[in-house]
C-alpha positions as CSV (number, residue, x, y, z in Angstrom):
1,M,-16.1,35.2,-43.6
2,N,-14.3,33.4,-46.5
3,Q,-16.2,31.3,-49.0
4,G,-14.7,28.1,-47.5
5,E,-15.9,29.0,-43.9
6,A,-18.6,27.0,-42.3
7,S,-21.7,27.5,-44.5
8,D,-24.1,27.2,-41.6
9,A,-22.4,29.9,-39.5
10,G,-24.9,31.7,-37.3
11,K,-27.6,29.1,-37.6
12,Y,-27.5,28.1,-33.9
13,E,-29.8,29.7,-31.3
14,E,-28.5,31.9,-28.6
15,F,-27.6,30.2,-25.3
16,I,-27.2,26.8,-26.7
17,L,-24.3,25.3,-24.7
18,D,-23.5,22.5,-27.1
19,I,-25.0,20.6,-30.1
20,G,-24.8,17.2,-31.8
21,L,-22.5,14.5,-30.6
22,S,-20.5,16.8,-28.4
23,W,-23.7,17.7,-26.6
24,M,-24.6,14.0,-26.3
25,A,-21.2,13.3,-24.8
26,S,-21.8,16.1,-22.2
27,K,-24.9,14.2,-21.0
28,S,-23.3,10.8,-20.8
29,E,-22.9,10.5,-17.1
30,Y,-26.6,10.2,-16.6
31,P,-29.7,11.3,-18.6
32,V,-30.6,15.0,-18.0
33,W,-34.2,14.2,-17.4
34,L,-33.4,11.9,-14.4
35,S,-31.9,12.7,-11.1
36,E,-28.8,10.7,-10.3
37,E,-30.8,8.7,-7.7
38,E,-33.4,7.8,-10.3
39,F,-30.7,7.0,-12.8
40,N,-29.1,4.5,-10.5
41,R,-32.5,2.6,-10.3
42,F,-33.1,2.9,-14.0
43,V,-29.7,1.6,-15.4
44,P,-29.9,-2.0,-14.0
45,K,-33.3,-2.5,-15.7
46,S,-32.5,-1.1,-19.2
47,G,-28.7,-1.2,-19.4
48,P,-26.2,1.5,-20.4
49,V,-26.9,1.1,-24.2
50,D,-30.5,2.0,-23.7
51,V,-29.6,4.9,-21.4
52,Q,-27.3,6.4,-24.1
53,L,-29.8,5.9,-26.9
54,G,-32.5,7.4,-24.6
55,I,-30.5,10.6,-24.6
56,V,-30.8,10.7,-28.4
57,D,-34.5,10.0,-28.4
58,E,-35.4,12.5,-25.7
59,S,-33.2,15.2,-27.3
60,I,-35.4,15.1,-30.4
61,T,-38.8,14.6,-28.9
62,E,-38.6,16.3,-25.5
63,F,-35.5,18.3,-24.7
64,E,-32.9,20.5,-26.5
65,R,-34.2,19.9,-29.9
66,T,-31.7,22.2,-31.6
67,A,-28.9,20.3,-29.9
68,G,-30.4,17.0,-30.8
69,M,-31.1,17.6,-34.5
70,Q,-27.4,18.1,-35.1
71,I,-26.7,14.6,-33.8
72,G,-27.7,12.9,-37.1
73,E,-25.5,15.3,-39.1
74,D,-22.5,14.6,-36.9
75,V,-23.0,10.9,-37.0
76,R,-23.2,10.9,-40.8
77,R,-20.1,13.1,-41.0
78,L,-18.2,10.3,-39.2
79,L,-19.8,7.4,-41.1
80,D,-19.1,9.0,-44.4
81,S,-15.4,9.6,-43.6
82,S,-12.5,7.2,-44.0
83,L,-11.9,7.2,-40.2
84,P,-11.0,3.7,-38.8
85,D,-13.4,2.2,-36.3
86,E,-10.8,2.4,-33.5
87,V,-10.4,6.2,-34.0
88,I,-14.1,6.7,-33.6
89,R,-14.2,4.5,-30.5
90,T,-11.2,6.3,-29.0
91,V,-12.8,9.7,-29.6
92,W,-16.1,8.6,-27.9
93,L,-14.2,7.2,-25.0
94,G,-12.2,10.4,-24.7
95,V,-15.1,12.8,-24.7
96,T,-17.1,10.7,-22.2
97,K,-14.2,10.0,-19.9
98,S,-14.5,6.2,-20.6
99,Y,-18.1,6.3,-19.3
100,F,-19.4,4.3,-22.3
101,D,-17.3,1.9,-24.4
102,P,-19.1,0.5,-27.4
103,A,-16.7,-2.4,-27.4
104,K,-18.0,-3.6,-24.1
105,H,-21.4,-3.9,-25.7
106,G,-20.4,-5.8,-28.8
107,M,-20.1,-2.7,-31.1
108,T,-17.3,-1.1,-33.1
109,G,-17.1,2.6,-33.2
110,R,-18.9,2.7,-36.5
111,G,-21.5,0.2,-35.2
112,W,-22.2,2.6,-32.3
113,M,-22.7,5.5,-34.6
114,R,-25.1,3.5,-36.7
115,R,-27.2,2.7,-33.6
116,I,-27.3,6.4,-32.7
117,E,-28.3,7.3,-36.3
118,L,-31.1,4.7,-36.3
119,V,-32.6,6.1,-33.0
120,W,-32.2,9.7,-34.2
121,T,-34.0,9.0,-37.5
122,T,-36.8,7.1,-35.8
123,S,-37.3,9.9,-33.2
124,A,-37.3,12.6,-35.9
125,R,-39.9,10.7,-37.9
126,R,-42.2,10.6,-34.9
127,L,-42.4,14.4,-35.3
128,D,-42.5,14.3,-39.0
129,A,-43.4,11.0,-40.7
130,A,-42.0,12.3,-44.0
131,F,-38.6,13.2,-42.6
132,V,-35.7,12.3,-44.8
133,P,-32.3,12.9,-43.3
134,P,-30.4,15.4,-45.5
135,P,-26.9,14.4,-46.8
136,P,-24.1,15.4,-44.4
137,H,-22.2,18.6,-45.0
138,P,-18.8,18.3,-43.3
139,V,-16.6,21.3,-43.0
140,T,-13.6,20.4,-45.0
141,D,-12.1,23.8,-45.7
142,A,-8.3,23.5,-45.4
143,G,-8.0,26.8,-43.7
144,L,-10.5,25.9,-40.9
145,R,-8.9,22.5,-40.5
146,S,-5.5,24.1,-40.0
147,A,-7.0,26.7,-37.6
148,V,-8.5,23.9,-35.4
149,L,-5.3,21.9,-35.4
150,D,-3.4,25.1,-34.5
151,Q,-5.6,25.4,-31.3
152,I,-5.2,21.7,-30.4
153,R,-1.4,21.6,-30.7
154,P,-0.5,24.0,-27.8
155,V,-2.6,22.0,-25.3
156,A,-2.1,18.6,-26.8
157,D,0.3,17.3,-24.1
158,E,-1.9,18.4,-21.2
159,L,-5.0,16.9,-22.7
160,E,-3.3,13.6,-23.6
161,Q,-1.9,13.2,-20.1
162,A,-5.3,14.0,-18.5
163,A,-7.1,11.5,-20.8
164,A,-4.5,8.8,-20.2
165,K,-5.3,9.0,-16.5
166,H,-8.8,7.8,-17.4
167,S,-7.3,5.0,-19.6
168,V,-7.9,6.8,-22.9
169,P,-4.5,7.0,-24.5
170,G,-4.3,8.4,-28.0
171,V,-7.3,10.8,-27.7
172,V,-5.4,13.8,-29.2
173,P,-4.2,12.0,-32.4
174,A,-7.8,10.6,-32.8
175,L,-9.3,14.1,-32.5
176,Q,-6.8,15.4,-35.0
177,Q,-7.9,12.7,-37.4
178,V,-11.5,13.7,-37.0
179,V,-10.5,17.3,-37.9
180,G,-8.4,16.2,-40.9
181,E,-10.4,13.3,-42.3
182,A,-14.0,14.0,-41.3
183,C,-15.0,17.5,-40.3
184,A,-13.3,20.6,-38.8
185,D,-16.5,21.7,-37.0
186,L,-17.2,18.3,-35.4
187,G,-13.5,17.8,-34.6
188,Y,-13.4,21.3,-32.9
189,R,-16.5,20.7,-30.8
190,L,-15.3,17.3,-29.7
191,F,-11.9,18.8,-28.8
192,L,-13.7,21.4,-26.7
193,R,-15.8,18.7,-25.0
194,A,-12.6,16.7,-24.1
195,M,-11.0,19.8,-22.7
196,K,-14.0,20.4,-20.5
197,A,-14.4,16.7,-19.5
198,Y,-10.8,16.6,-18.2
199,S,-10.8,20.2,-16.9
200,V,-7.6,21.0,-18.8
201,E,-6.6,24.6,-17.8
202,V,-6.2,27.3,-20.4
203,S,-5.2,30.9,-20.2
204,E,-7.6,33.8,-20.8
205,E,-5.6,34.5,-24.0
206,R,-6.1,30.9,-25.2
207,C,-9.8,31.1,-24.4
208,E,-10.1,34.2,-26.5
209,M,-8.5,32.3,-29.4
210,F,-11.0,29.5,-28.9
211,L,-13.8,31.9,-29.0
212,A,-12.5,33.6,-32.1
213,L,-12.4,30.3,-33.9
214,G,-15.8,29.4,-32.6
215,E,-17.1,32.6,-34.3
216,R,-15.8,31.4,-37.6
217,F,-18.0,28.3,-37.2
218,G,-21.0,30.5,-36.2
219,Y,-21.1,29.2,-32.6
220,P,-22.8,31.2,-29.9
221,E,-20.2,32.2,-27.2
222,F,-21.4,29.9,-24.5
223,L,-20.9,26.8,-26.7
224,V,-17.1,27.5,-26.5
225,D,-16.5,28.7,-23.0
226,D,-19.2,27.1,-20.8
227,N,-17.4,24.9,-18.2
228,L,-14.1,25.6,-19.8
229,N,-11.3,25.7,-17.1
230,V,-10.0,29.2,-17.7
231,R,-7.1,30.4,-15.6
232,V,-7.6,34.0,-14.4
233,D,-4.1,35.6,-14.8
């Protein structure tokens, strides 16, 4: 691996299917600790904002702690970037299939990230009162950024069309901005999450390319191809 490659490569546990904000997005239809029937009873009482933030809290204190601890890192990568509010909102809408729109709850994209960060930090401090969030370490290596953009480009039209059907136009340019202006790692994971959310079909050859790039970031195999719509040629 080159010096500029992701410094945390290989840090993730085996069989982790996703981490951080891309993991949170995968759980956004209803909380993993509730059945759908229980969720339908729960939402009217607490509201969708609390449900979303509950995913963050429970990810740290009860479930998927490895996945959850990355949430704070991902949020700060976005907040420390120059990305406009609307880009962050578009990406979140895109990876959750419009399930949760911060604007409908009086928040900008950055405002929503700050709410997530606050809950994440509070939850982590319940486990360790002395916990101090480390500074973010975005992956800004030009080679990795270029490699991610190279994988987005061939499927950009299909992904954009699929997202537009769910009233999320512009998700591909927004994802590209995350890669180029915030973090190649986070941008790649959010791109993969969007591909899975909209079930965009890829060839086995393309999947192998995705996996190879995932190895450069140190991902376990299942993070990349779990629920990816791979066409068997």
